[in-house]
C-alpha positions as CSV (number, residue, x, y, z in Angstrom):
1,M,-0.1,0.1,-0.2
2,S,1.4,3.4,-0.8
3,A,0.9,6.8,1.0
4,L,-1.1,9.4,-1.2
5,L,-0.3,11.9,1.6
6,E,2.7,12.4,3.8
7,I,3.5,14.7,6.4
8,R,6.7,15.1,8.3
9,D,8.2,17.7,11.0
10,L,4.8,19.9,10.4
11,Q,4.5,22.9,12.6
12,V,1.8,25.3,12.6
13,Y,1.9,28.5,14.7
14,R,-1.0,30.9,15.7
15,G,0.5,34.1,16.8
16,E,3.7,32.6,18.8
17,R,1.6,29.7,20.0
18,I,2.4,26.3,18.5
19,A,-1.4,25.1,17.3
20,L,-0.2,22.0,15.7
21,S,3.3,19.5,15.7
22,V,3.1,16.5,13.9
23,D,6.2,14.7,13.7
24,A,5.2,12.1,10.9
25,L,2.0,11.0,9.5
26,A,1.1,9.1,6.3
27,V,-2.2,8.7,4.6
28,W,-2.6,5.6,2.8
29,Q,-4.0,5.4,-0.8
30,G,-8.2,4.2,-0.2
31,E,-8.1,4.3,3.3
32,V,-10.3,6.3,5.8
33,L,-8.1,8.2,8.6
34,A,-10.4,9.7,11.2
35,V,-8.7,12.6,13.3
36,I,-9.9,12.3,16.7
37,G,-9.4,14.8,19.6
38,P,-11.3,17.4,22.0
39,N,-12.3,21.1,20.4
40,G,-9.3,23.2,20.2
41,A,-6.7,19.9,19.7
42,G,-5.8,21.2,16.4
43,K,-7.9,18.9,14.2
44,S,-9.2,21.6,11.7
45,T,-6.0,23.3,11.7
46,L,-4.6,20.0,10.4
47,L,-7.2,19.9,7.6
48,L,-6.7,23.3,6.5
49,T,-3.3,22.7,6.5
50,I,-3.5,19.6,4.3
51,A,-5.9,21.6,2.1
52,R,-3.4,24.3,1.4
53,L,-5.8,27.0,3.1
54,I,-3.3,27.3,6.1
55,Q,0.6,27.7,5.3
56,P,2.8,25.9,7.8
57,Q,5.8,27.5,9.5
58,S,7.9,24.4,8.9
59,G,7.4,20.5,7.6
60,E,7.3,18.6,4.8
61,L,4.1,17.6,3.0
62,S,3.7,15.7,-0.1
63,F,0.9,14.2,-2.4
64,G,1.2,11.3,-4.4
65,G,4.9,11.4,-3.9
66,T,5.2,14.9,-5.1
67,P,6.3,17.5,-2.3
68,F,4.0,20.4,-2.0
69,K,6.4,23.2,-2.9
70,A,6.2,21.6,-6.4
71,L,2.5,21.7,-6.9
72,S,0.6,24.7,-7.9
73,P,-2.1,25.3,-5.0
74,L,-4.7,25.5,-7.6
75,A,-3.9,22.2,-9.4
76,F,-3.6,20.3,-5.9
77,R,-7.1,21.5,-5.0
78,R,-8.8,20.3,-8.1
79,R,-7.5,16.9,-6.9
80,I,-9.3,17.1,-3.5
81,G,-12.8,17.7,-2.1
82,L,-13.6,19.6,1.0
83,V,-16.8,19.5,3.1
84,L,-17.0,21.4,6.0
85,Q,-19.3,21.4,9.3
86,D,-21.5,24.4,8.2
87,P,-22.3,23.7,4.5
88,L,-21.3,26.6,2.2
89,L,-23.7,26.6,-0.5
90,L,-24.5,29.4,-3.0
91,D,-27.8,30.9,-3.3
92,T,-28.6,29.0,-6.2
93,T,-30.5,25.6,-6.9
94,V,-29.3,22.2,-5.5
95,H,-28.4,21.1,-9.0
96,Q,-26.2,24.3,-9.7
97,N,-24.7,23.8,-6.2
98,V,-23.5,20.4,-6.9
99,A,-22.6,21.4,-10.3
100,C,-20.5,24.1,-9.6
101,G,-17.3,22.6,-8.4
102,L,-17.2,20.4,-12.1
103,H,-17.6,23.9,-13.7
104,F,-14.8,25.6,-11.8
105,R,-12.6,22.8,-12.9
106,G,-13.6,23.2,-16.4
107,G,-13.0,20.7,-19.3
108,L,-16.0,18.6,-18.7
109,P,-18.6,18.4,-21.3
110,K,-22.2,19.5,-20.3
111,A,-23.7,16.0,-20.6
112,E,-21.2,14.4,-18.6
113,V,-21.4,17.3,-15.6
114,H,-25.1,16.7,-15.8
115,Q,-24.8,12.9,-15.4
116,R,-22.4,13.2,-12.4
117,V,-24.6,15.6,-10.6
118,A,-27.5,13.2,-11.3
119,H,-25.8,10.3,-10.0
120,W,-24.7,12.2,-6.7
121,L,-28.0,13.6,-6.3
122,D,-29.5,10.1,-6.5
123,R,-27.0,8.3,-4.5
124,L,-27.5,10.9,-1.7
125,G,-31.0,10.5,-1.7
126,I,-31.8,14.4,-2.8
127,A,-32.8,13.9,-6.5
128,H,-36.3,15.3,-5.6
129,L,-34.6,18.6,-4.5
130,S,-32.6,19.3,-7.7
131,D,-34.7,22.4,-8.3
132,R,-34.8,23.7,-4.9
133,R,-33.1,26.9,-3.8
134,A,-30.4,25.8,-1.5
135,R,-31.0,28.5,1.0
136,S,-34.4,26.6,1.8
137,L,-32.8,23.4,2.7
138,S,-32.9,21.8,6.4
139,G,-29.5,21.3,7.9
140,G,-29.3,17.8,6.9
141,E,-30.5,18.3,3.6
142,A,-27.7,20.9,3.1
143,Q,-24.9,18.7,4.1
144,R,-26.0,16.4,1.8
145,V,-26.0,18.8,-0.9
146,S,-22.3,19.6,0.2
147,L,-21.2,15.7,0.4
148,A,-22.7,15.3,-3.1
149,R,-20.4,18.2,-4.8
150,A,-17.4,16.6,-3.3
151,F,-18.3,13.4,-4.5
152,A,-19.1,14.7,-8.0
153,L,-15.6,15.7,-8.3
154,Q,-14.1,12.3,-8.0
155,P,-11.3,13.7,-5.8
156,D,-8.1,12.0,-5.1
157,L,-8.4,12.8,-1.4
158,L,-11.7,13.8,0.4
159,L,-11.4,16.1,3.4
160,L,-14.4,16.0,5.8
161,D,-14.5,18.6,8.8
162,E,-17.2,17.3,11.3
163,P,-19.6,17.2,8.6
164,F,-22.0,15.4,11.0
165,S,-21.7,17.3,14.3
166,A,-24.5,19.9,13.4
167,L,-27.1,17.4,12.7
168,D,-30.0,15.7,14.9
169,A,-29.2,12.2,16.3
170,P,-31.7,10.5,13.4
171,T,-30.1,12.4,10.6
172,R,-26.7,11.9,11.7
173,A,-27.1,8.2,12.1
174,R,-28.4,7.7,8.5
175,L,-25.9,10.0,7.0
176,L,-23.2,8.0,8.7
177,E,-24.3,5.0,7.4
178,E,-24.4,6.1,3.9
179,I,-21.1,7.9,3.8
180,Q,-19.6,4.8,5.1
181,S,-21.1,2.7,2.5
182,L,-19.9,5.2,-0.6
183,L,-16.5,5.6,1.1
184,A,-16.2,1.8,0.7
185,E,-17.9,1.4,-2.5
186,T,-15.6,4.1,-4.0
187,G,-12.4,3.6,-2.5
188,I,-11.8,7.5,-2.0
189,T,-8.8,8.1,0.3
190,T,-10.6,10.1,3.1
191,V,-9.2,12.2,6.1
192,V,-12.3,12.9,8.4
193,I,-12.3,15.2,11.5
194,T,-14.4,14.3,14.4
195,H,-14.5,14.9,18.0
196,D,-17.0,11.6,18.5
197,L,-15.4,8.4,19.4
198,D,-18.3,6.5,17.9
199,E,-18.3,8.0,14.6
200,A,-14.3,7.6,14.3
201,L,-14.8,4.1,15.2
202,F,-17.6,3.7,12.9
203,L,-15.7,5.4,9.7
204,G,-12.0,4.8,10.3
205,D,-9.8,2.5,9.0
206,R,-7.1,4.3,10.9
207,V,-7.6,6.7,14.2
208,A,-5.1,9.5,14.6
209,V,-5.2,11.4,18.2
210,L,-4.7,15.1,18.6
211,L,-4.4,16.5,22.2
212,D,-2.9,19.8,22.6
213,G,-2.3,20.7,19.1
214,R,0.2,17.4,19.3
215,L,-0.2,14.2,17.1
216,R,-0.1,11.8,20.4
217,Q,-0.8,8.3,18.4
218,H,-2.0,6.8,15.5
219,G,-2.8,3.3,14.6
220,P,-5.8,0.7,13.9
221,P,-8.9,1.9,16.0
222,E,-8.8,-1.2,18.3
223,Q,-4.9,-0.8,19.1
224,V,-5.5,2.9,19.9
225,F,-8.5,2.7,22.0
226,S,-7.2,-0.9,23.7
227,M,-3.6,0.3,23.8
228,P,-3.3,4.1,24.3
229,A,0.0,5.6,24.4
230,D,-0.2,7.4,27.4
231,A,-2.6,8.7,30.1
232,E,-4.2,11.6,28.7
233,V,-5.1,9.6,25.4
234,A,-6.2,7.0,27.5
235,A,-8.6,9.6,29.2
236,F,-9.7,10.9,25.9
237,V,-10.5,7.4,24.5
238,G,-12.4,6.1,27.3
239,V,-10.0,4.2,29.3
240,E,-11.9,5.0,32.7
241,T,-9.9,3.2,35.1
242,V,-6.2,4.1,35.3
243,I,-4.6,2.9,38.5
244,P,-0.9,3.6,39.4
245,G,1.0,0.8,40.2
246,R,4.3,-1.3,40.4
247,V,5.1,-4.4,39.0
248,V,6.0,-7.2,41.2
249,E,6.4,-10.1,39.5
250,S,7.1,-11.1,35.8
251,H,7.1,-14.4,34.2
252,E,6.5,-15.7,30.5
253,G,4.8,-12.9,29.4
254,Q,2.3,-12.2,32.7
255,V,2.9,-9.9,35.4
256,I,1.5,-8.8,38.7
257,V,0.9,-5.4,39.4
258,A,0.6,-3.9,43.1
259,A,-1.9,-1.3,43.4
260,G,-2.8,-0.1,46.7
261,N,-3.7,-3.3,48.6
262,A,-4.6,-5.4,45.4
263,R,-2.2,-7.4,43.2
264,L,-3.6,-7.3,39.7
265,E,-2.7,-9.6,36.8
266,A,-2.0,-8.5,33.5
267,V,-0.4,-9.5,30.2
268,G,2.9,-7.8,29.6
269,D,7.0,-8.2,29.4
270,L,7.9,-5.4,31.7
271,K,10.7,-5.7,34.3
272,V,10.1,-5.8,38.2
273,G,10.2,-2.7,39.9
274,R,8.7,-0.8,36.8
275,D,6.3,1.8,37.6
276,V,3.0,1.5,35.5
277,L,-0.7,2.9,35.0
278,F,-2.9,-0.1,35.1
279,C,-5.8,1.0,32.4
280,L,-8.9,-0.7,31.8
281,R,-12.0,-0.1,29.8
282,P,-15.3,0.0,31.3
283,E,-17.1,-2.3,29.1
284,D,-14.4,-4.8,30.4
285,V,-15.5,-4.9,33.5
286,T,-18.1,-7.4,35.0
287,L,-20.2,-6.7,38.2
288,W,-21.8,-9.2,40.5
289,K,-23.6,-8.7,43.6
290,R,-21.1,-9.9,46.1
291,A,-22.8,-13.0,47.5
292,E,-24.0,-14.2,44.0
293,A,-20.4,-14.1,42.1
294,P,-20.0,-17.4,40.3
295,P,-16.6,-18.6,39.3
296,S,-15.1,-17.0,36.6
297,S,-11.9,-17.5,34.0
298,A,-11.3,-14.0,34.7
299,R,-7.8,-14.0,36.5
300,N,-8.9,-10.5,38.5
301,R,-11.7,-10.2,41.0
302,L,-12.1,-7.2,43.5
303,Q,-14.5,-6.6,46.1
304,G,-15.8,-3.1,46.5
305,R,-19.0,-0.5,47.1
306,V,-20.9,1.2,44.6
307,R,-19.9,5.0,44.9
308,R,-22.1,6.2,42.2
309,V,-24.7,4.9,39.4
310,V,-25.1,6.9,36.2
311,P,-27.7,5.9,33.6
312,Q,-26.9,6.4,30.2
313,G,-29.4,5.6,27.5
314,P,-29.4,1.9,27.2
315,L,-26.3,1.5,29.5
316,V,-25.5,2.2,33.1
317,R,-22.1,3.5,34.1
318,V,-21.1,2.1,37.6
319,E,-18.3,3.6,39.7
320,V,-17.2,1.2,42.4
321,D,-14.8,1.7,45.3
322,C,-12.2,-0.9,45.4
323,G,-9.6,1.0,47.4
324,F,-9.3,2.9,44.0
325,P,-11.8,3.5,41.7
326,V,-13.2,1.1,39.0
327,M,-15.5,2.1,36.3
328,A,-18.1,-0.5,34.7
329,L,-20.5,-0.1,32.0
330,I,-23.4,-2.7,32.2
331,T,-26.7,-3.0,30.5
332,R,-30.1,-1.4,32.2
333,A,-31.3,-5.2,32.3
334,S,-28.3,-5.8,34.5
335,W,-28.4,-2.9,36.7
336,R,-32.1,-3.7,37.3
337,D,-31.8,-7.6,38.1
338,M,-28.7,-6.6,40.4
339,A,-31.0,-3.7,41.9
340,L,-27.8,-1.6,42.4
341,E,-27.5,1.5,44.0
342,E,-25.1,3.5,45.9
343,G,-23.8,1.4,48.9
344,S,-24.5,-1.9,47.3
345,E,-21.4,-4.4,47.7
346,V,-20.4,-5.7,44.5
347,A,-17.6,-7.9,43.1
348,A,-15.7,-6.7,40.0
349,S,-14.0,-9.0,37.6
350,F,-12.1,-8.6,34.4
351,K,-9.4,-10.7,32.6
352,A,-5.7,-10.2,32.4
353,T,-6.0,-9.5,28.4
354,A,-8.3,-6.9,28.8
355,V,-5.7,-4.7,30.9
356,H,-3.2,-2.4,29.2
357,L,-0.1,-1.2,30.8
358,I,1.6,2.2,30.0
359,P,5.1,2.2,31.7
360,R,5.9,5.3,33.6
């Protein structure tokens, strides 16, 4: 697999402050790279730098093996599609909005322009809006027009800057499914910016994490979400149980970590005496009423008392005091069956393979 876009030693300043720092990042041909991070992390700055709308202070960027400095901005922009959070539509019809990018590029026969526009209006479910004025559209309809305009260009690289964040939940869910299908079908190399972890998992072949303007980690979603590089990445990707400890035993790929009064087992290869952060996702923790806990293959079992119960839609987040806080995510049915409330005595179990250790 070859890289369509490569970034090295990139730095972008806002005033005297570094707004973005990326040591090395490649976007592979045909992949969807989801760039995640909280608001203000530098995600949009990265996208606009890739789009050549922001000039970096230093660094090397190349596209298809050619350095940016050897590509004219106009020639480069003809090879990309850009969709922003707020659709930027002309005060014309839907059809004319989708066609405008093709007209700007020039060189296409009118019949082909019409065919492409009609195709993408149909694919995005807005063919019936073709003659409507763009300013009269709902938010979801307007974003579909913006996406149709980008896909009609048949870009080498598609840049999506939080295109779903302003939509209501049902509209967002439907559009996400459609876009995932279209990206898989077309194979367009895509960089999508989002602060939504579920969105990144749903769309991304790989995930890149930006925090405080720095690229902190990138890789397959299951790796980034289960094996975060540091405590800050762990906190952002939803690793809610992070316990400081020290390796006290290590043998054949298994370690024992002392954390408070507990001895916890994990898969690892660290030396005895190494300080670590013991990290665990809430969905990997199983809770039982203490008196009802059955035998289990899980190598770790802790006794504790429920400190807090927070219903969250179909799930319930439970904080258990085991001498240190352990977070668990259970179904509402389990919550009701166990009649959990603050003060309930429980057993919390989890497998050694569910643990990720971050050396300190």
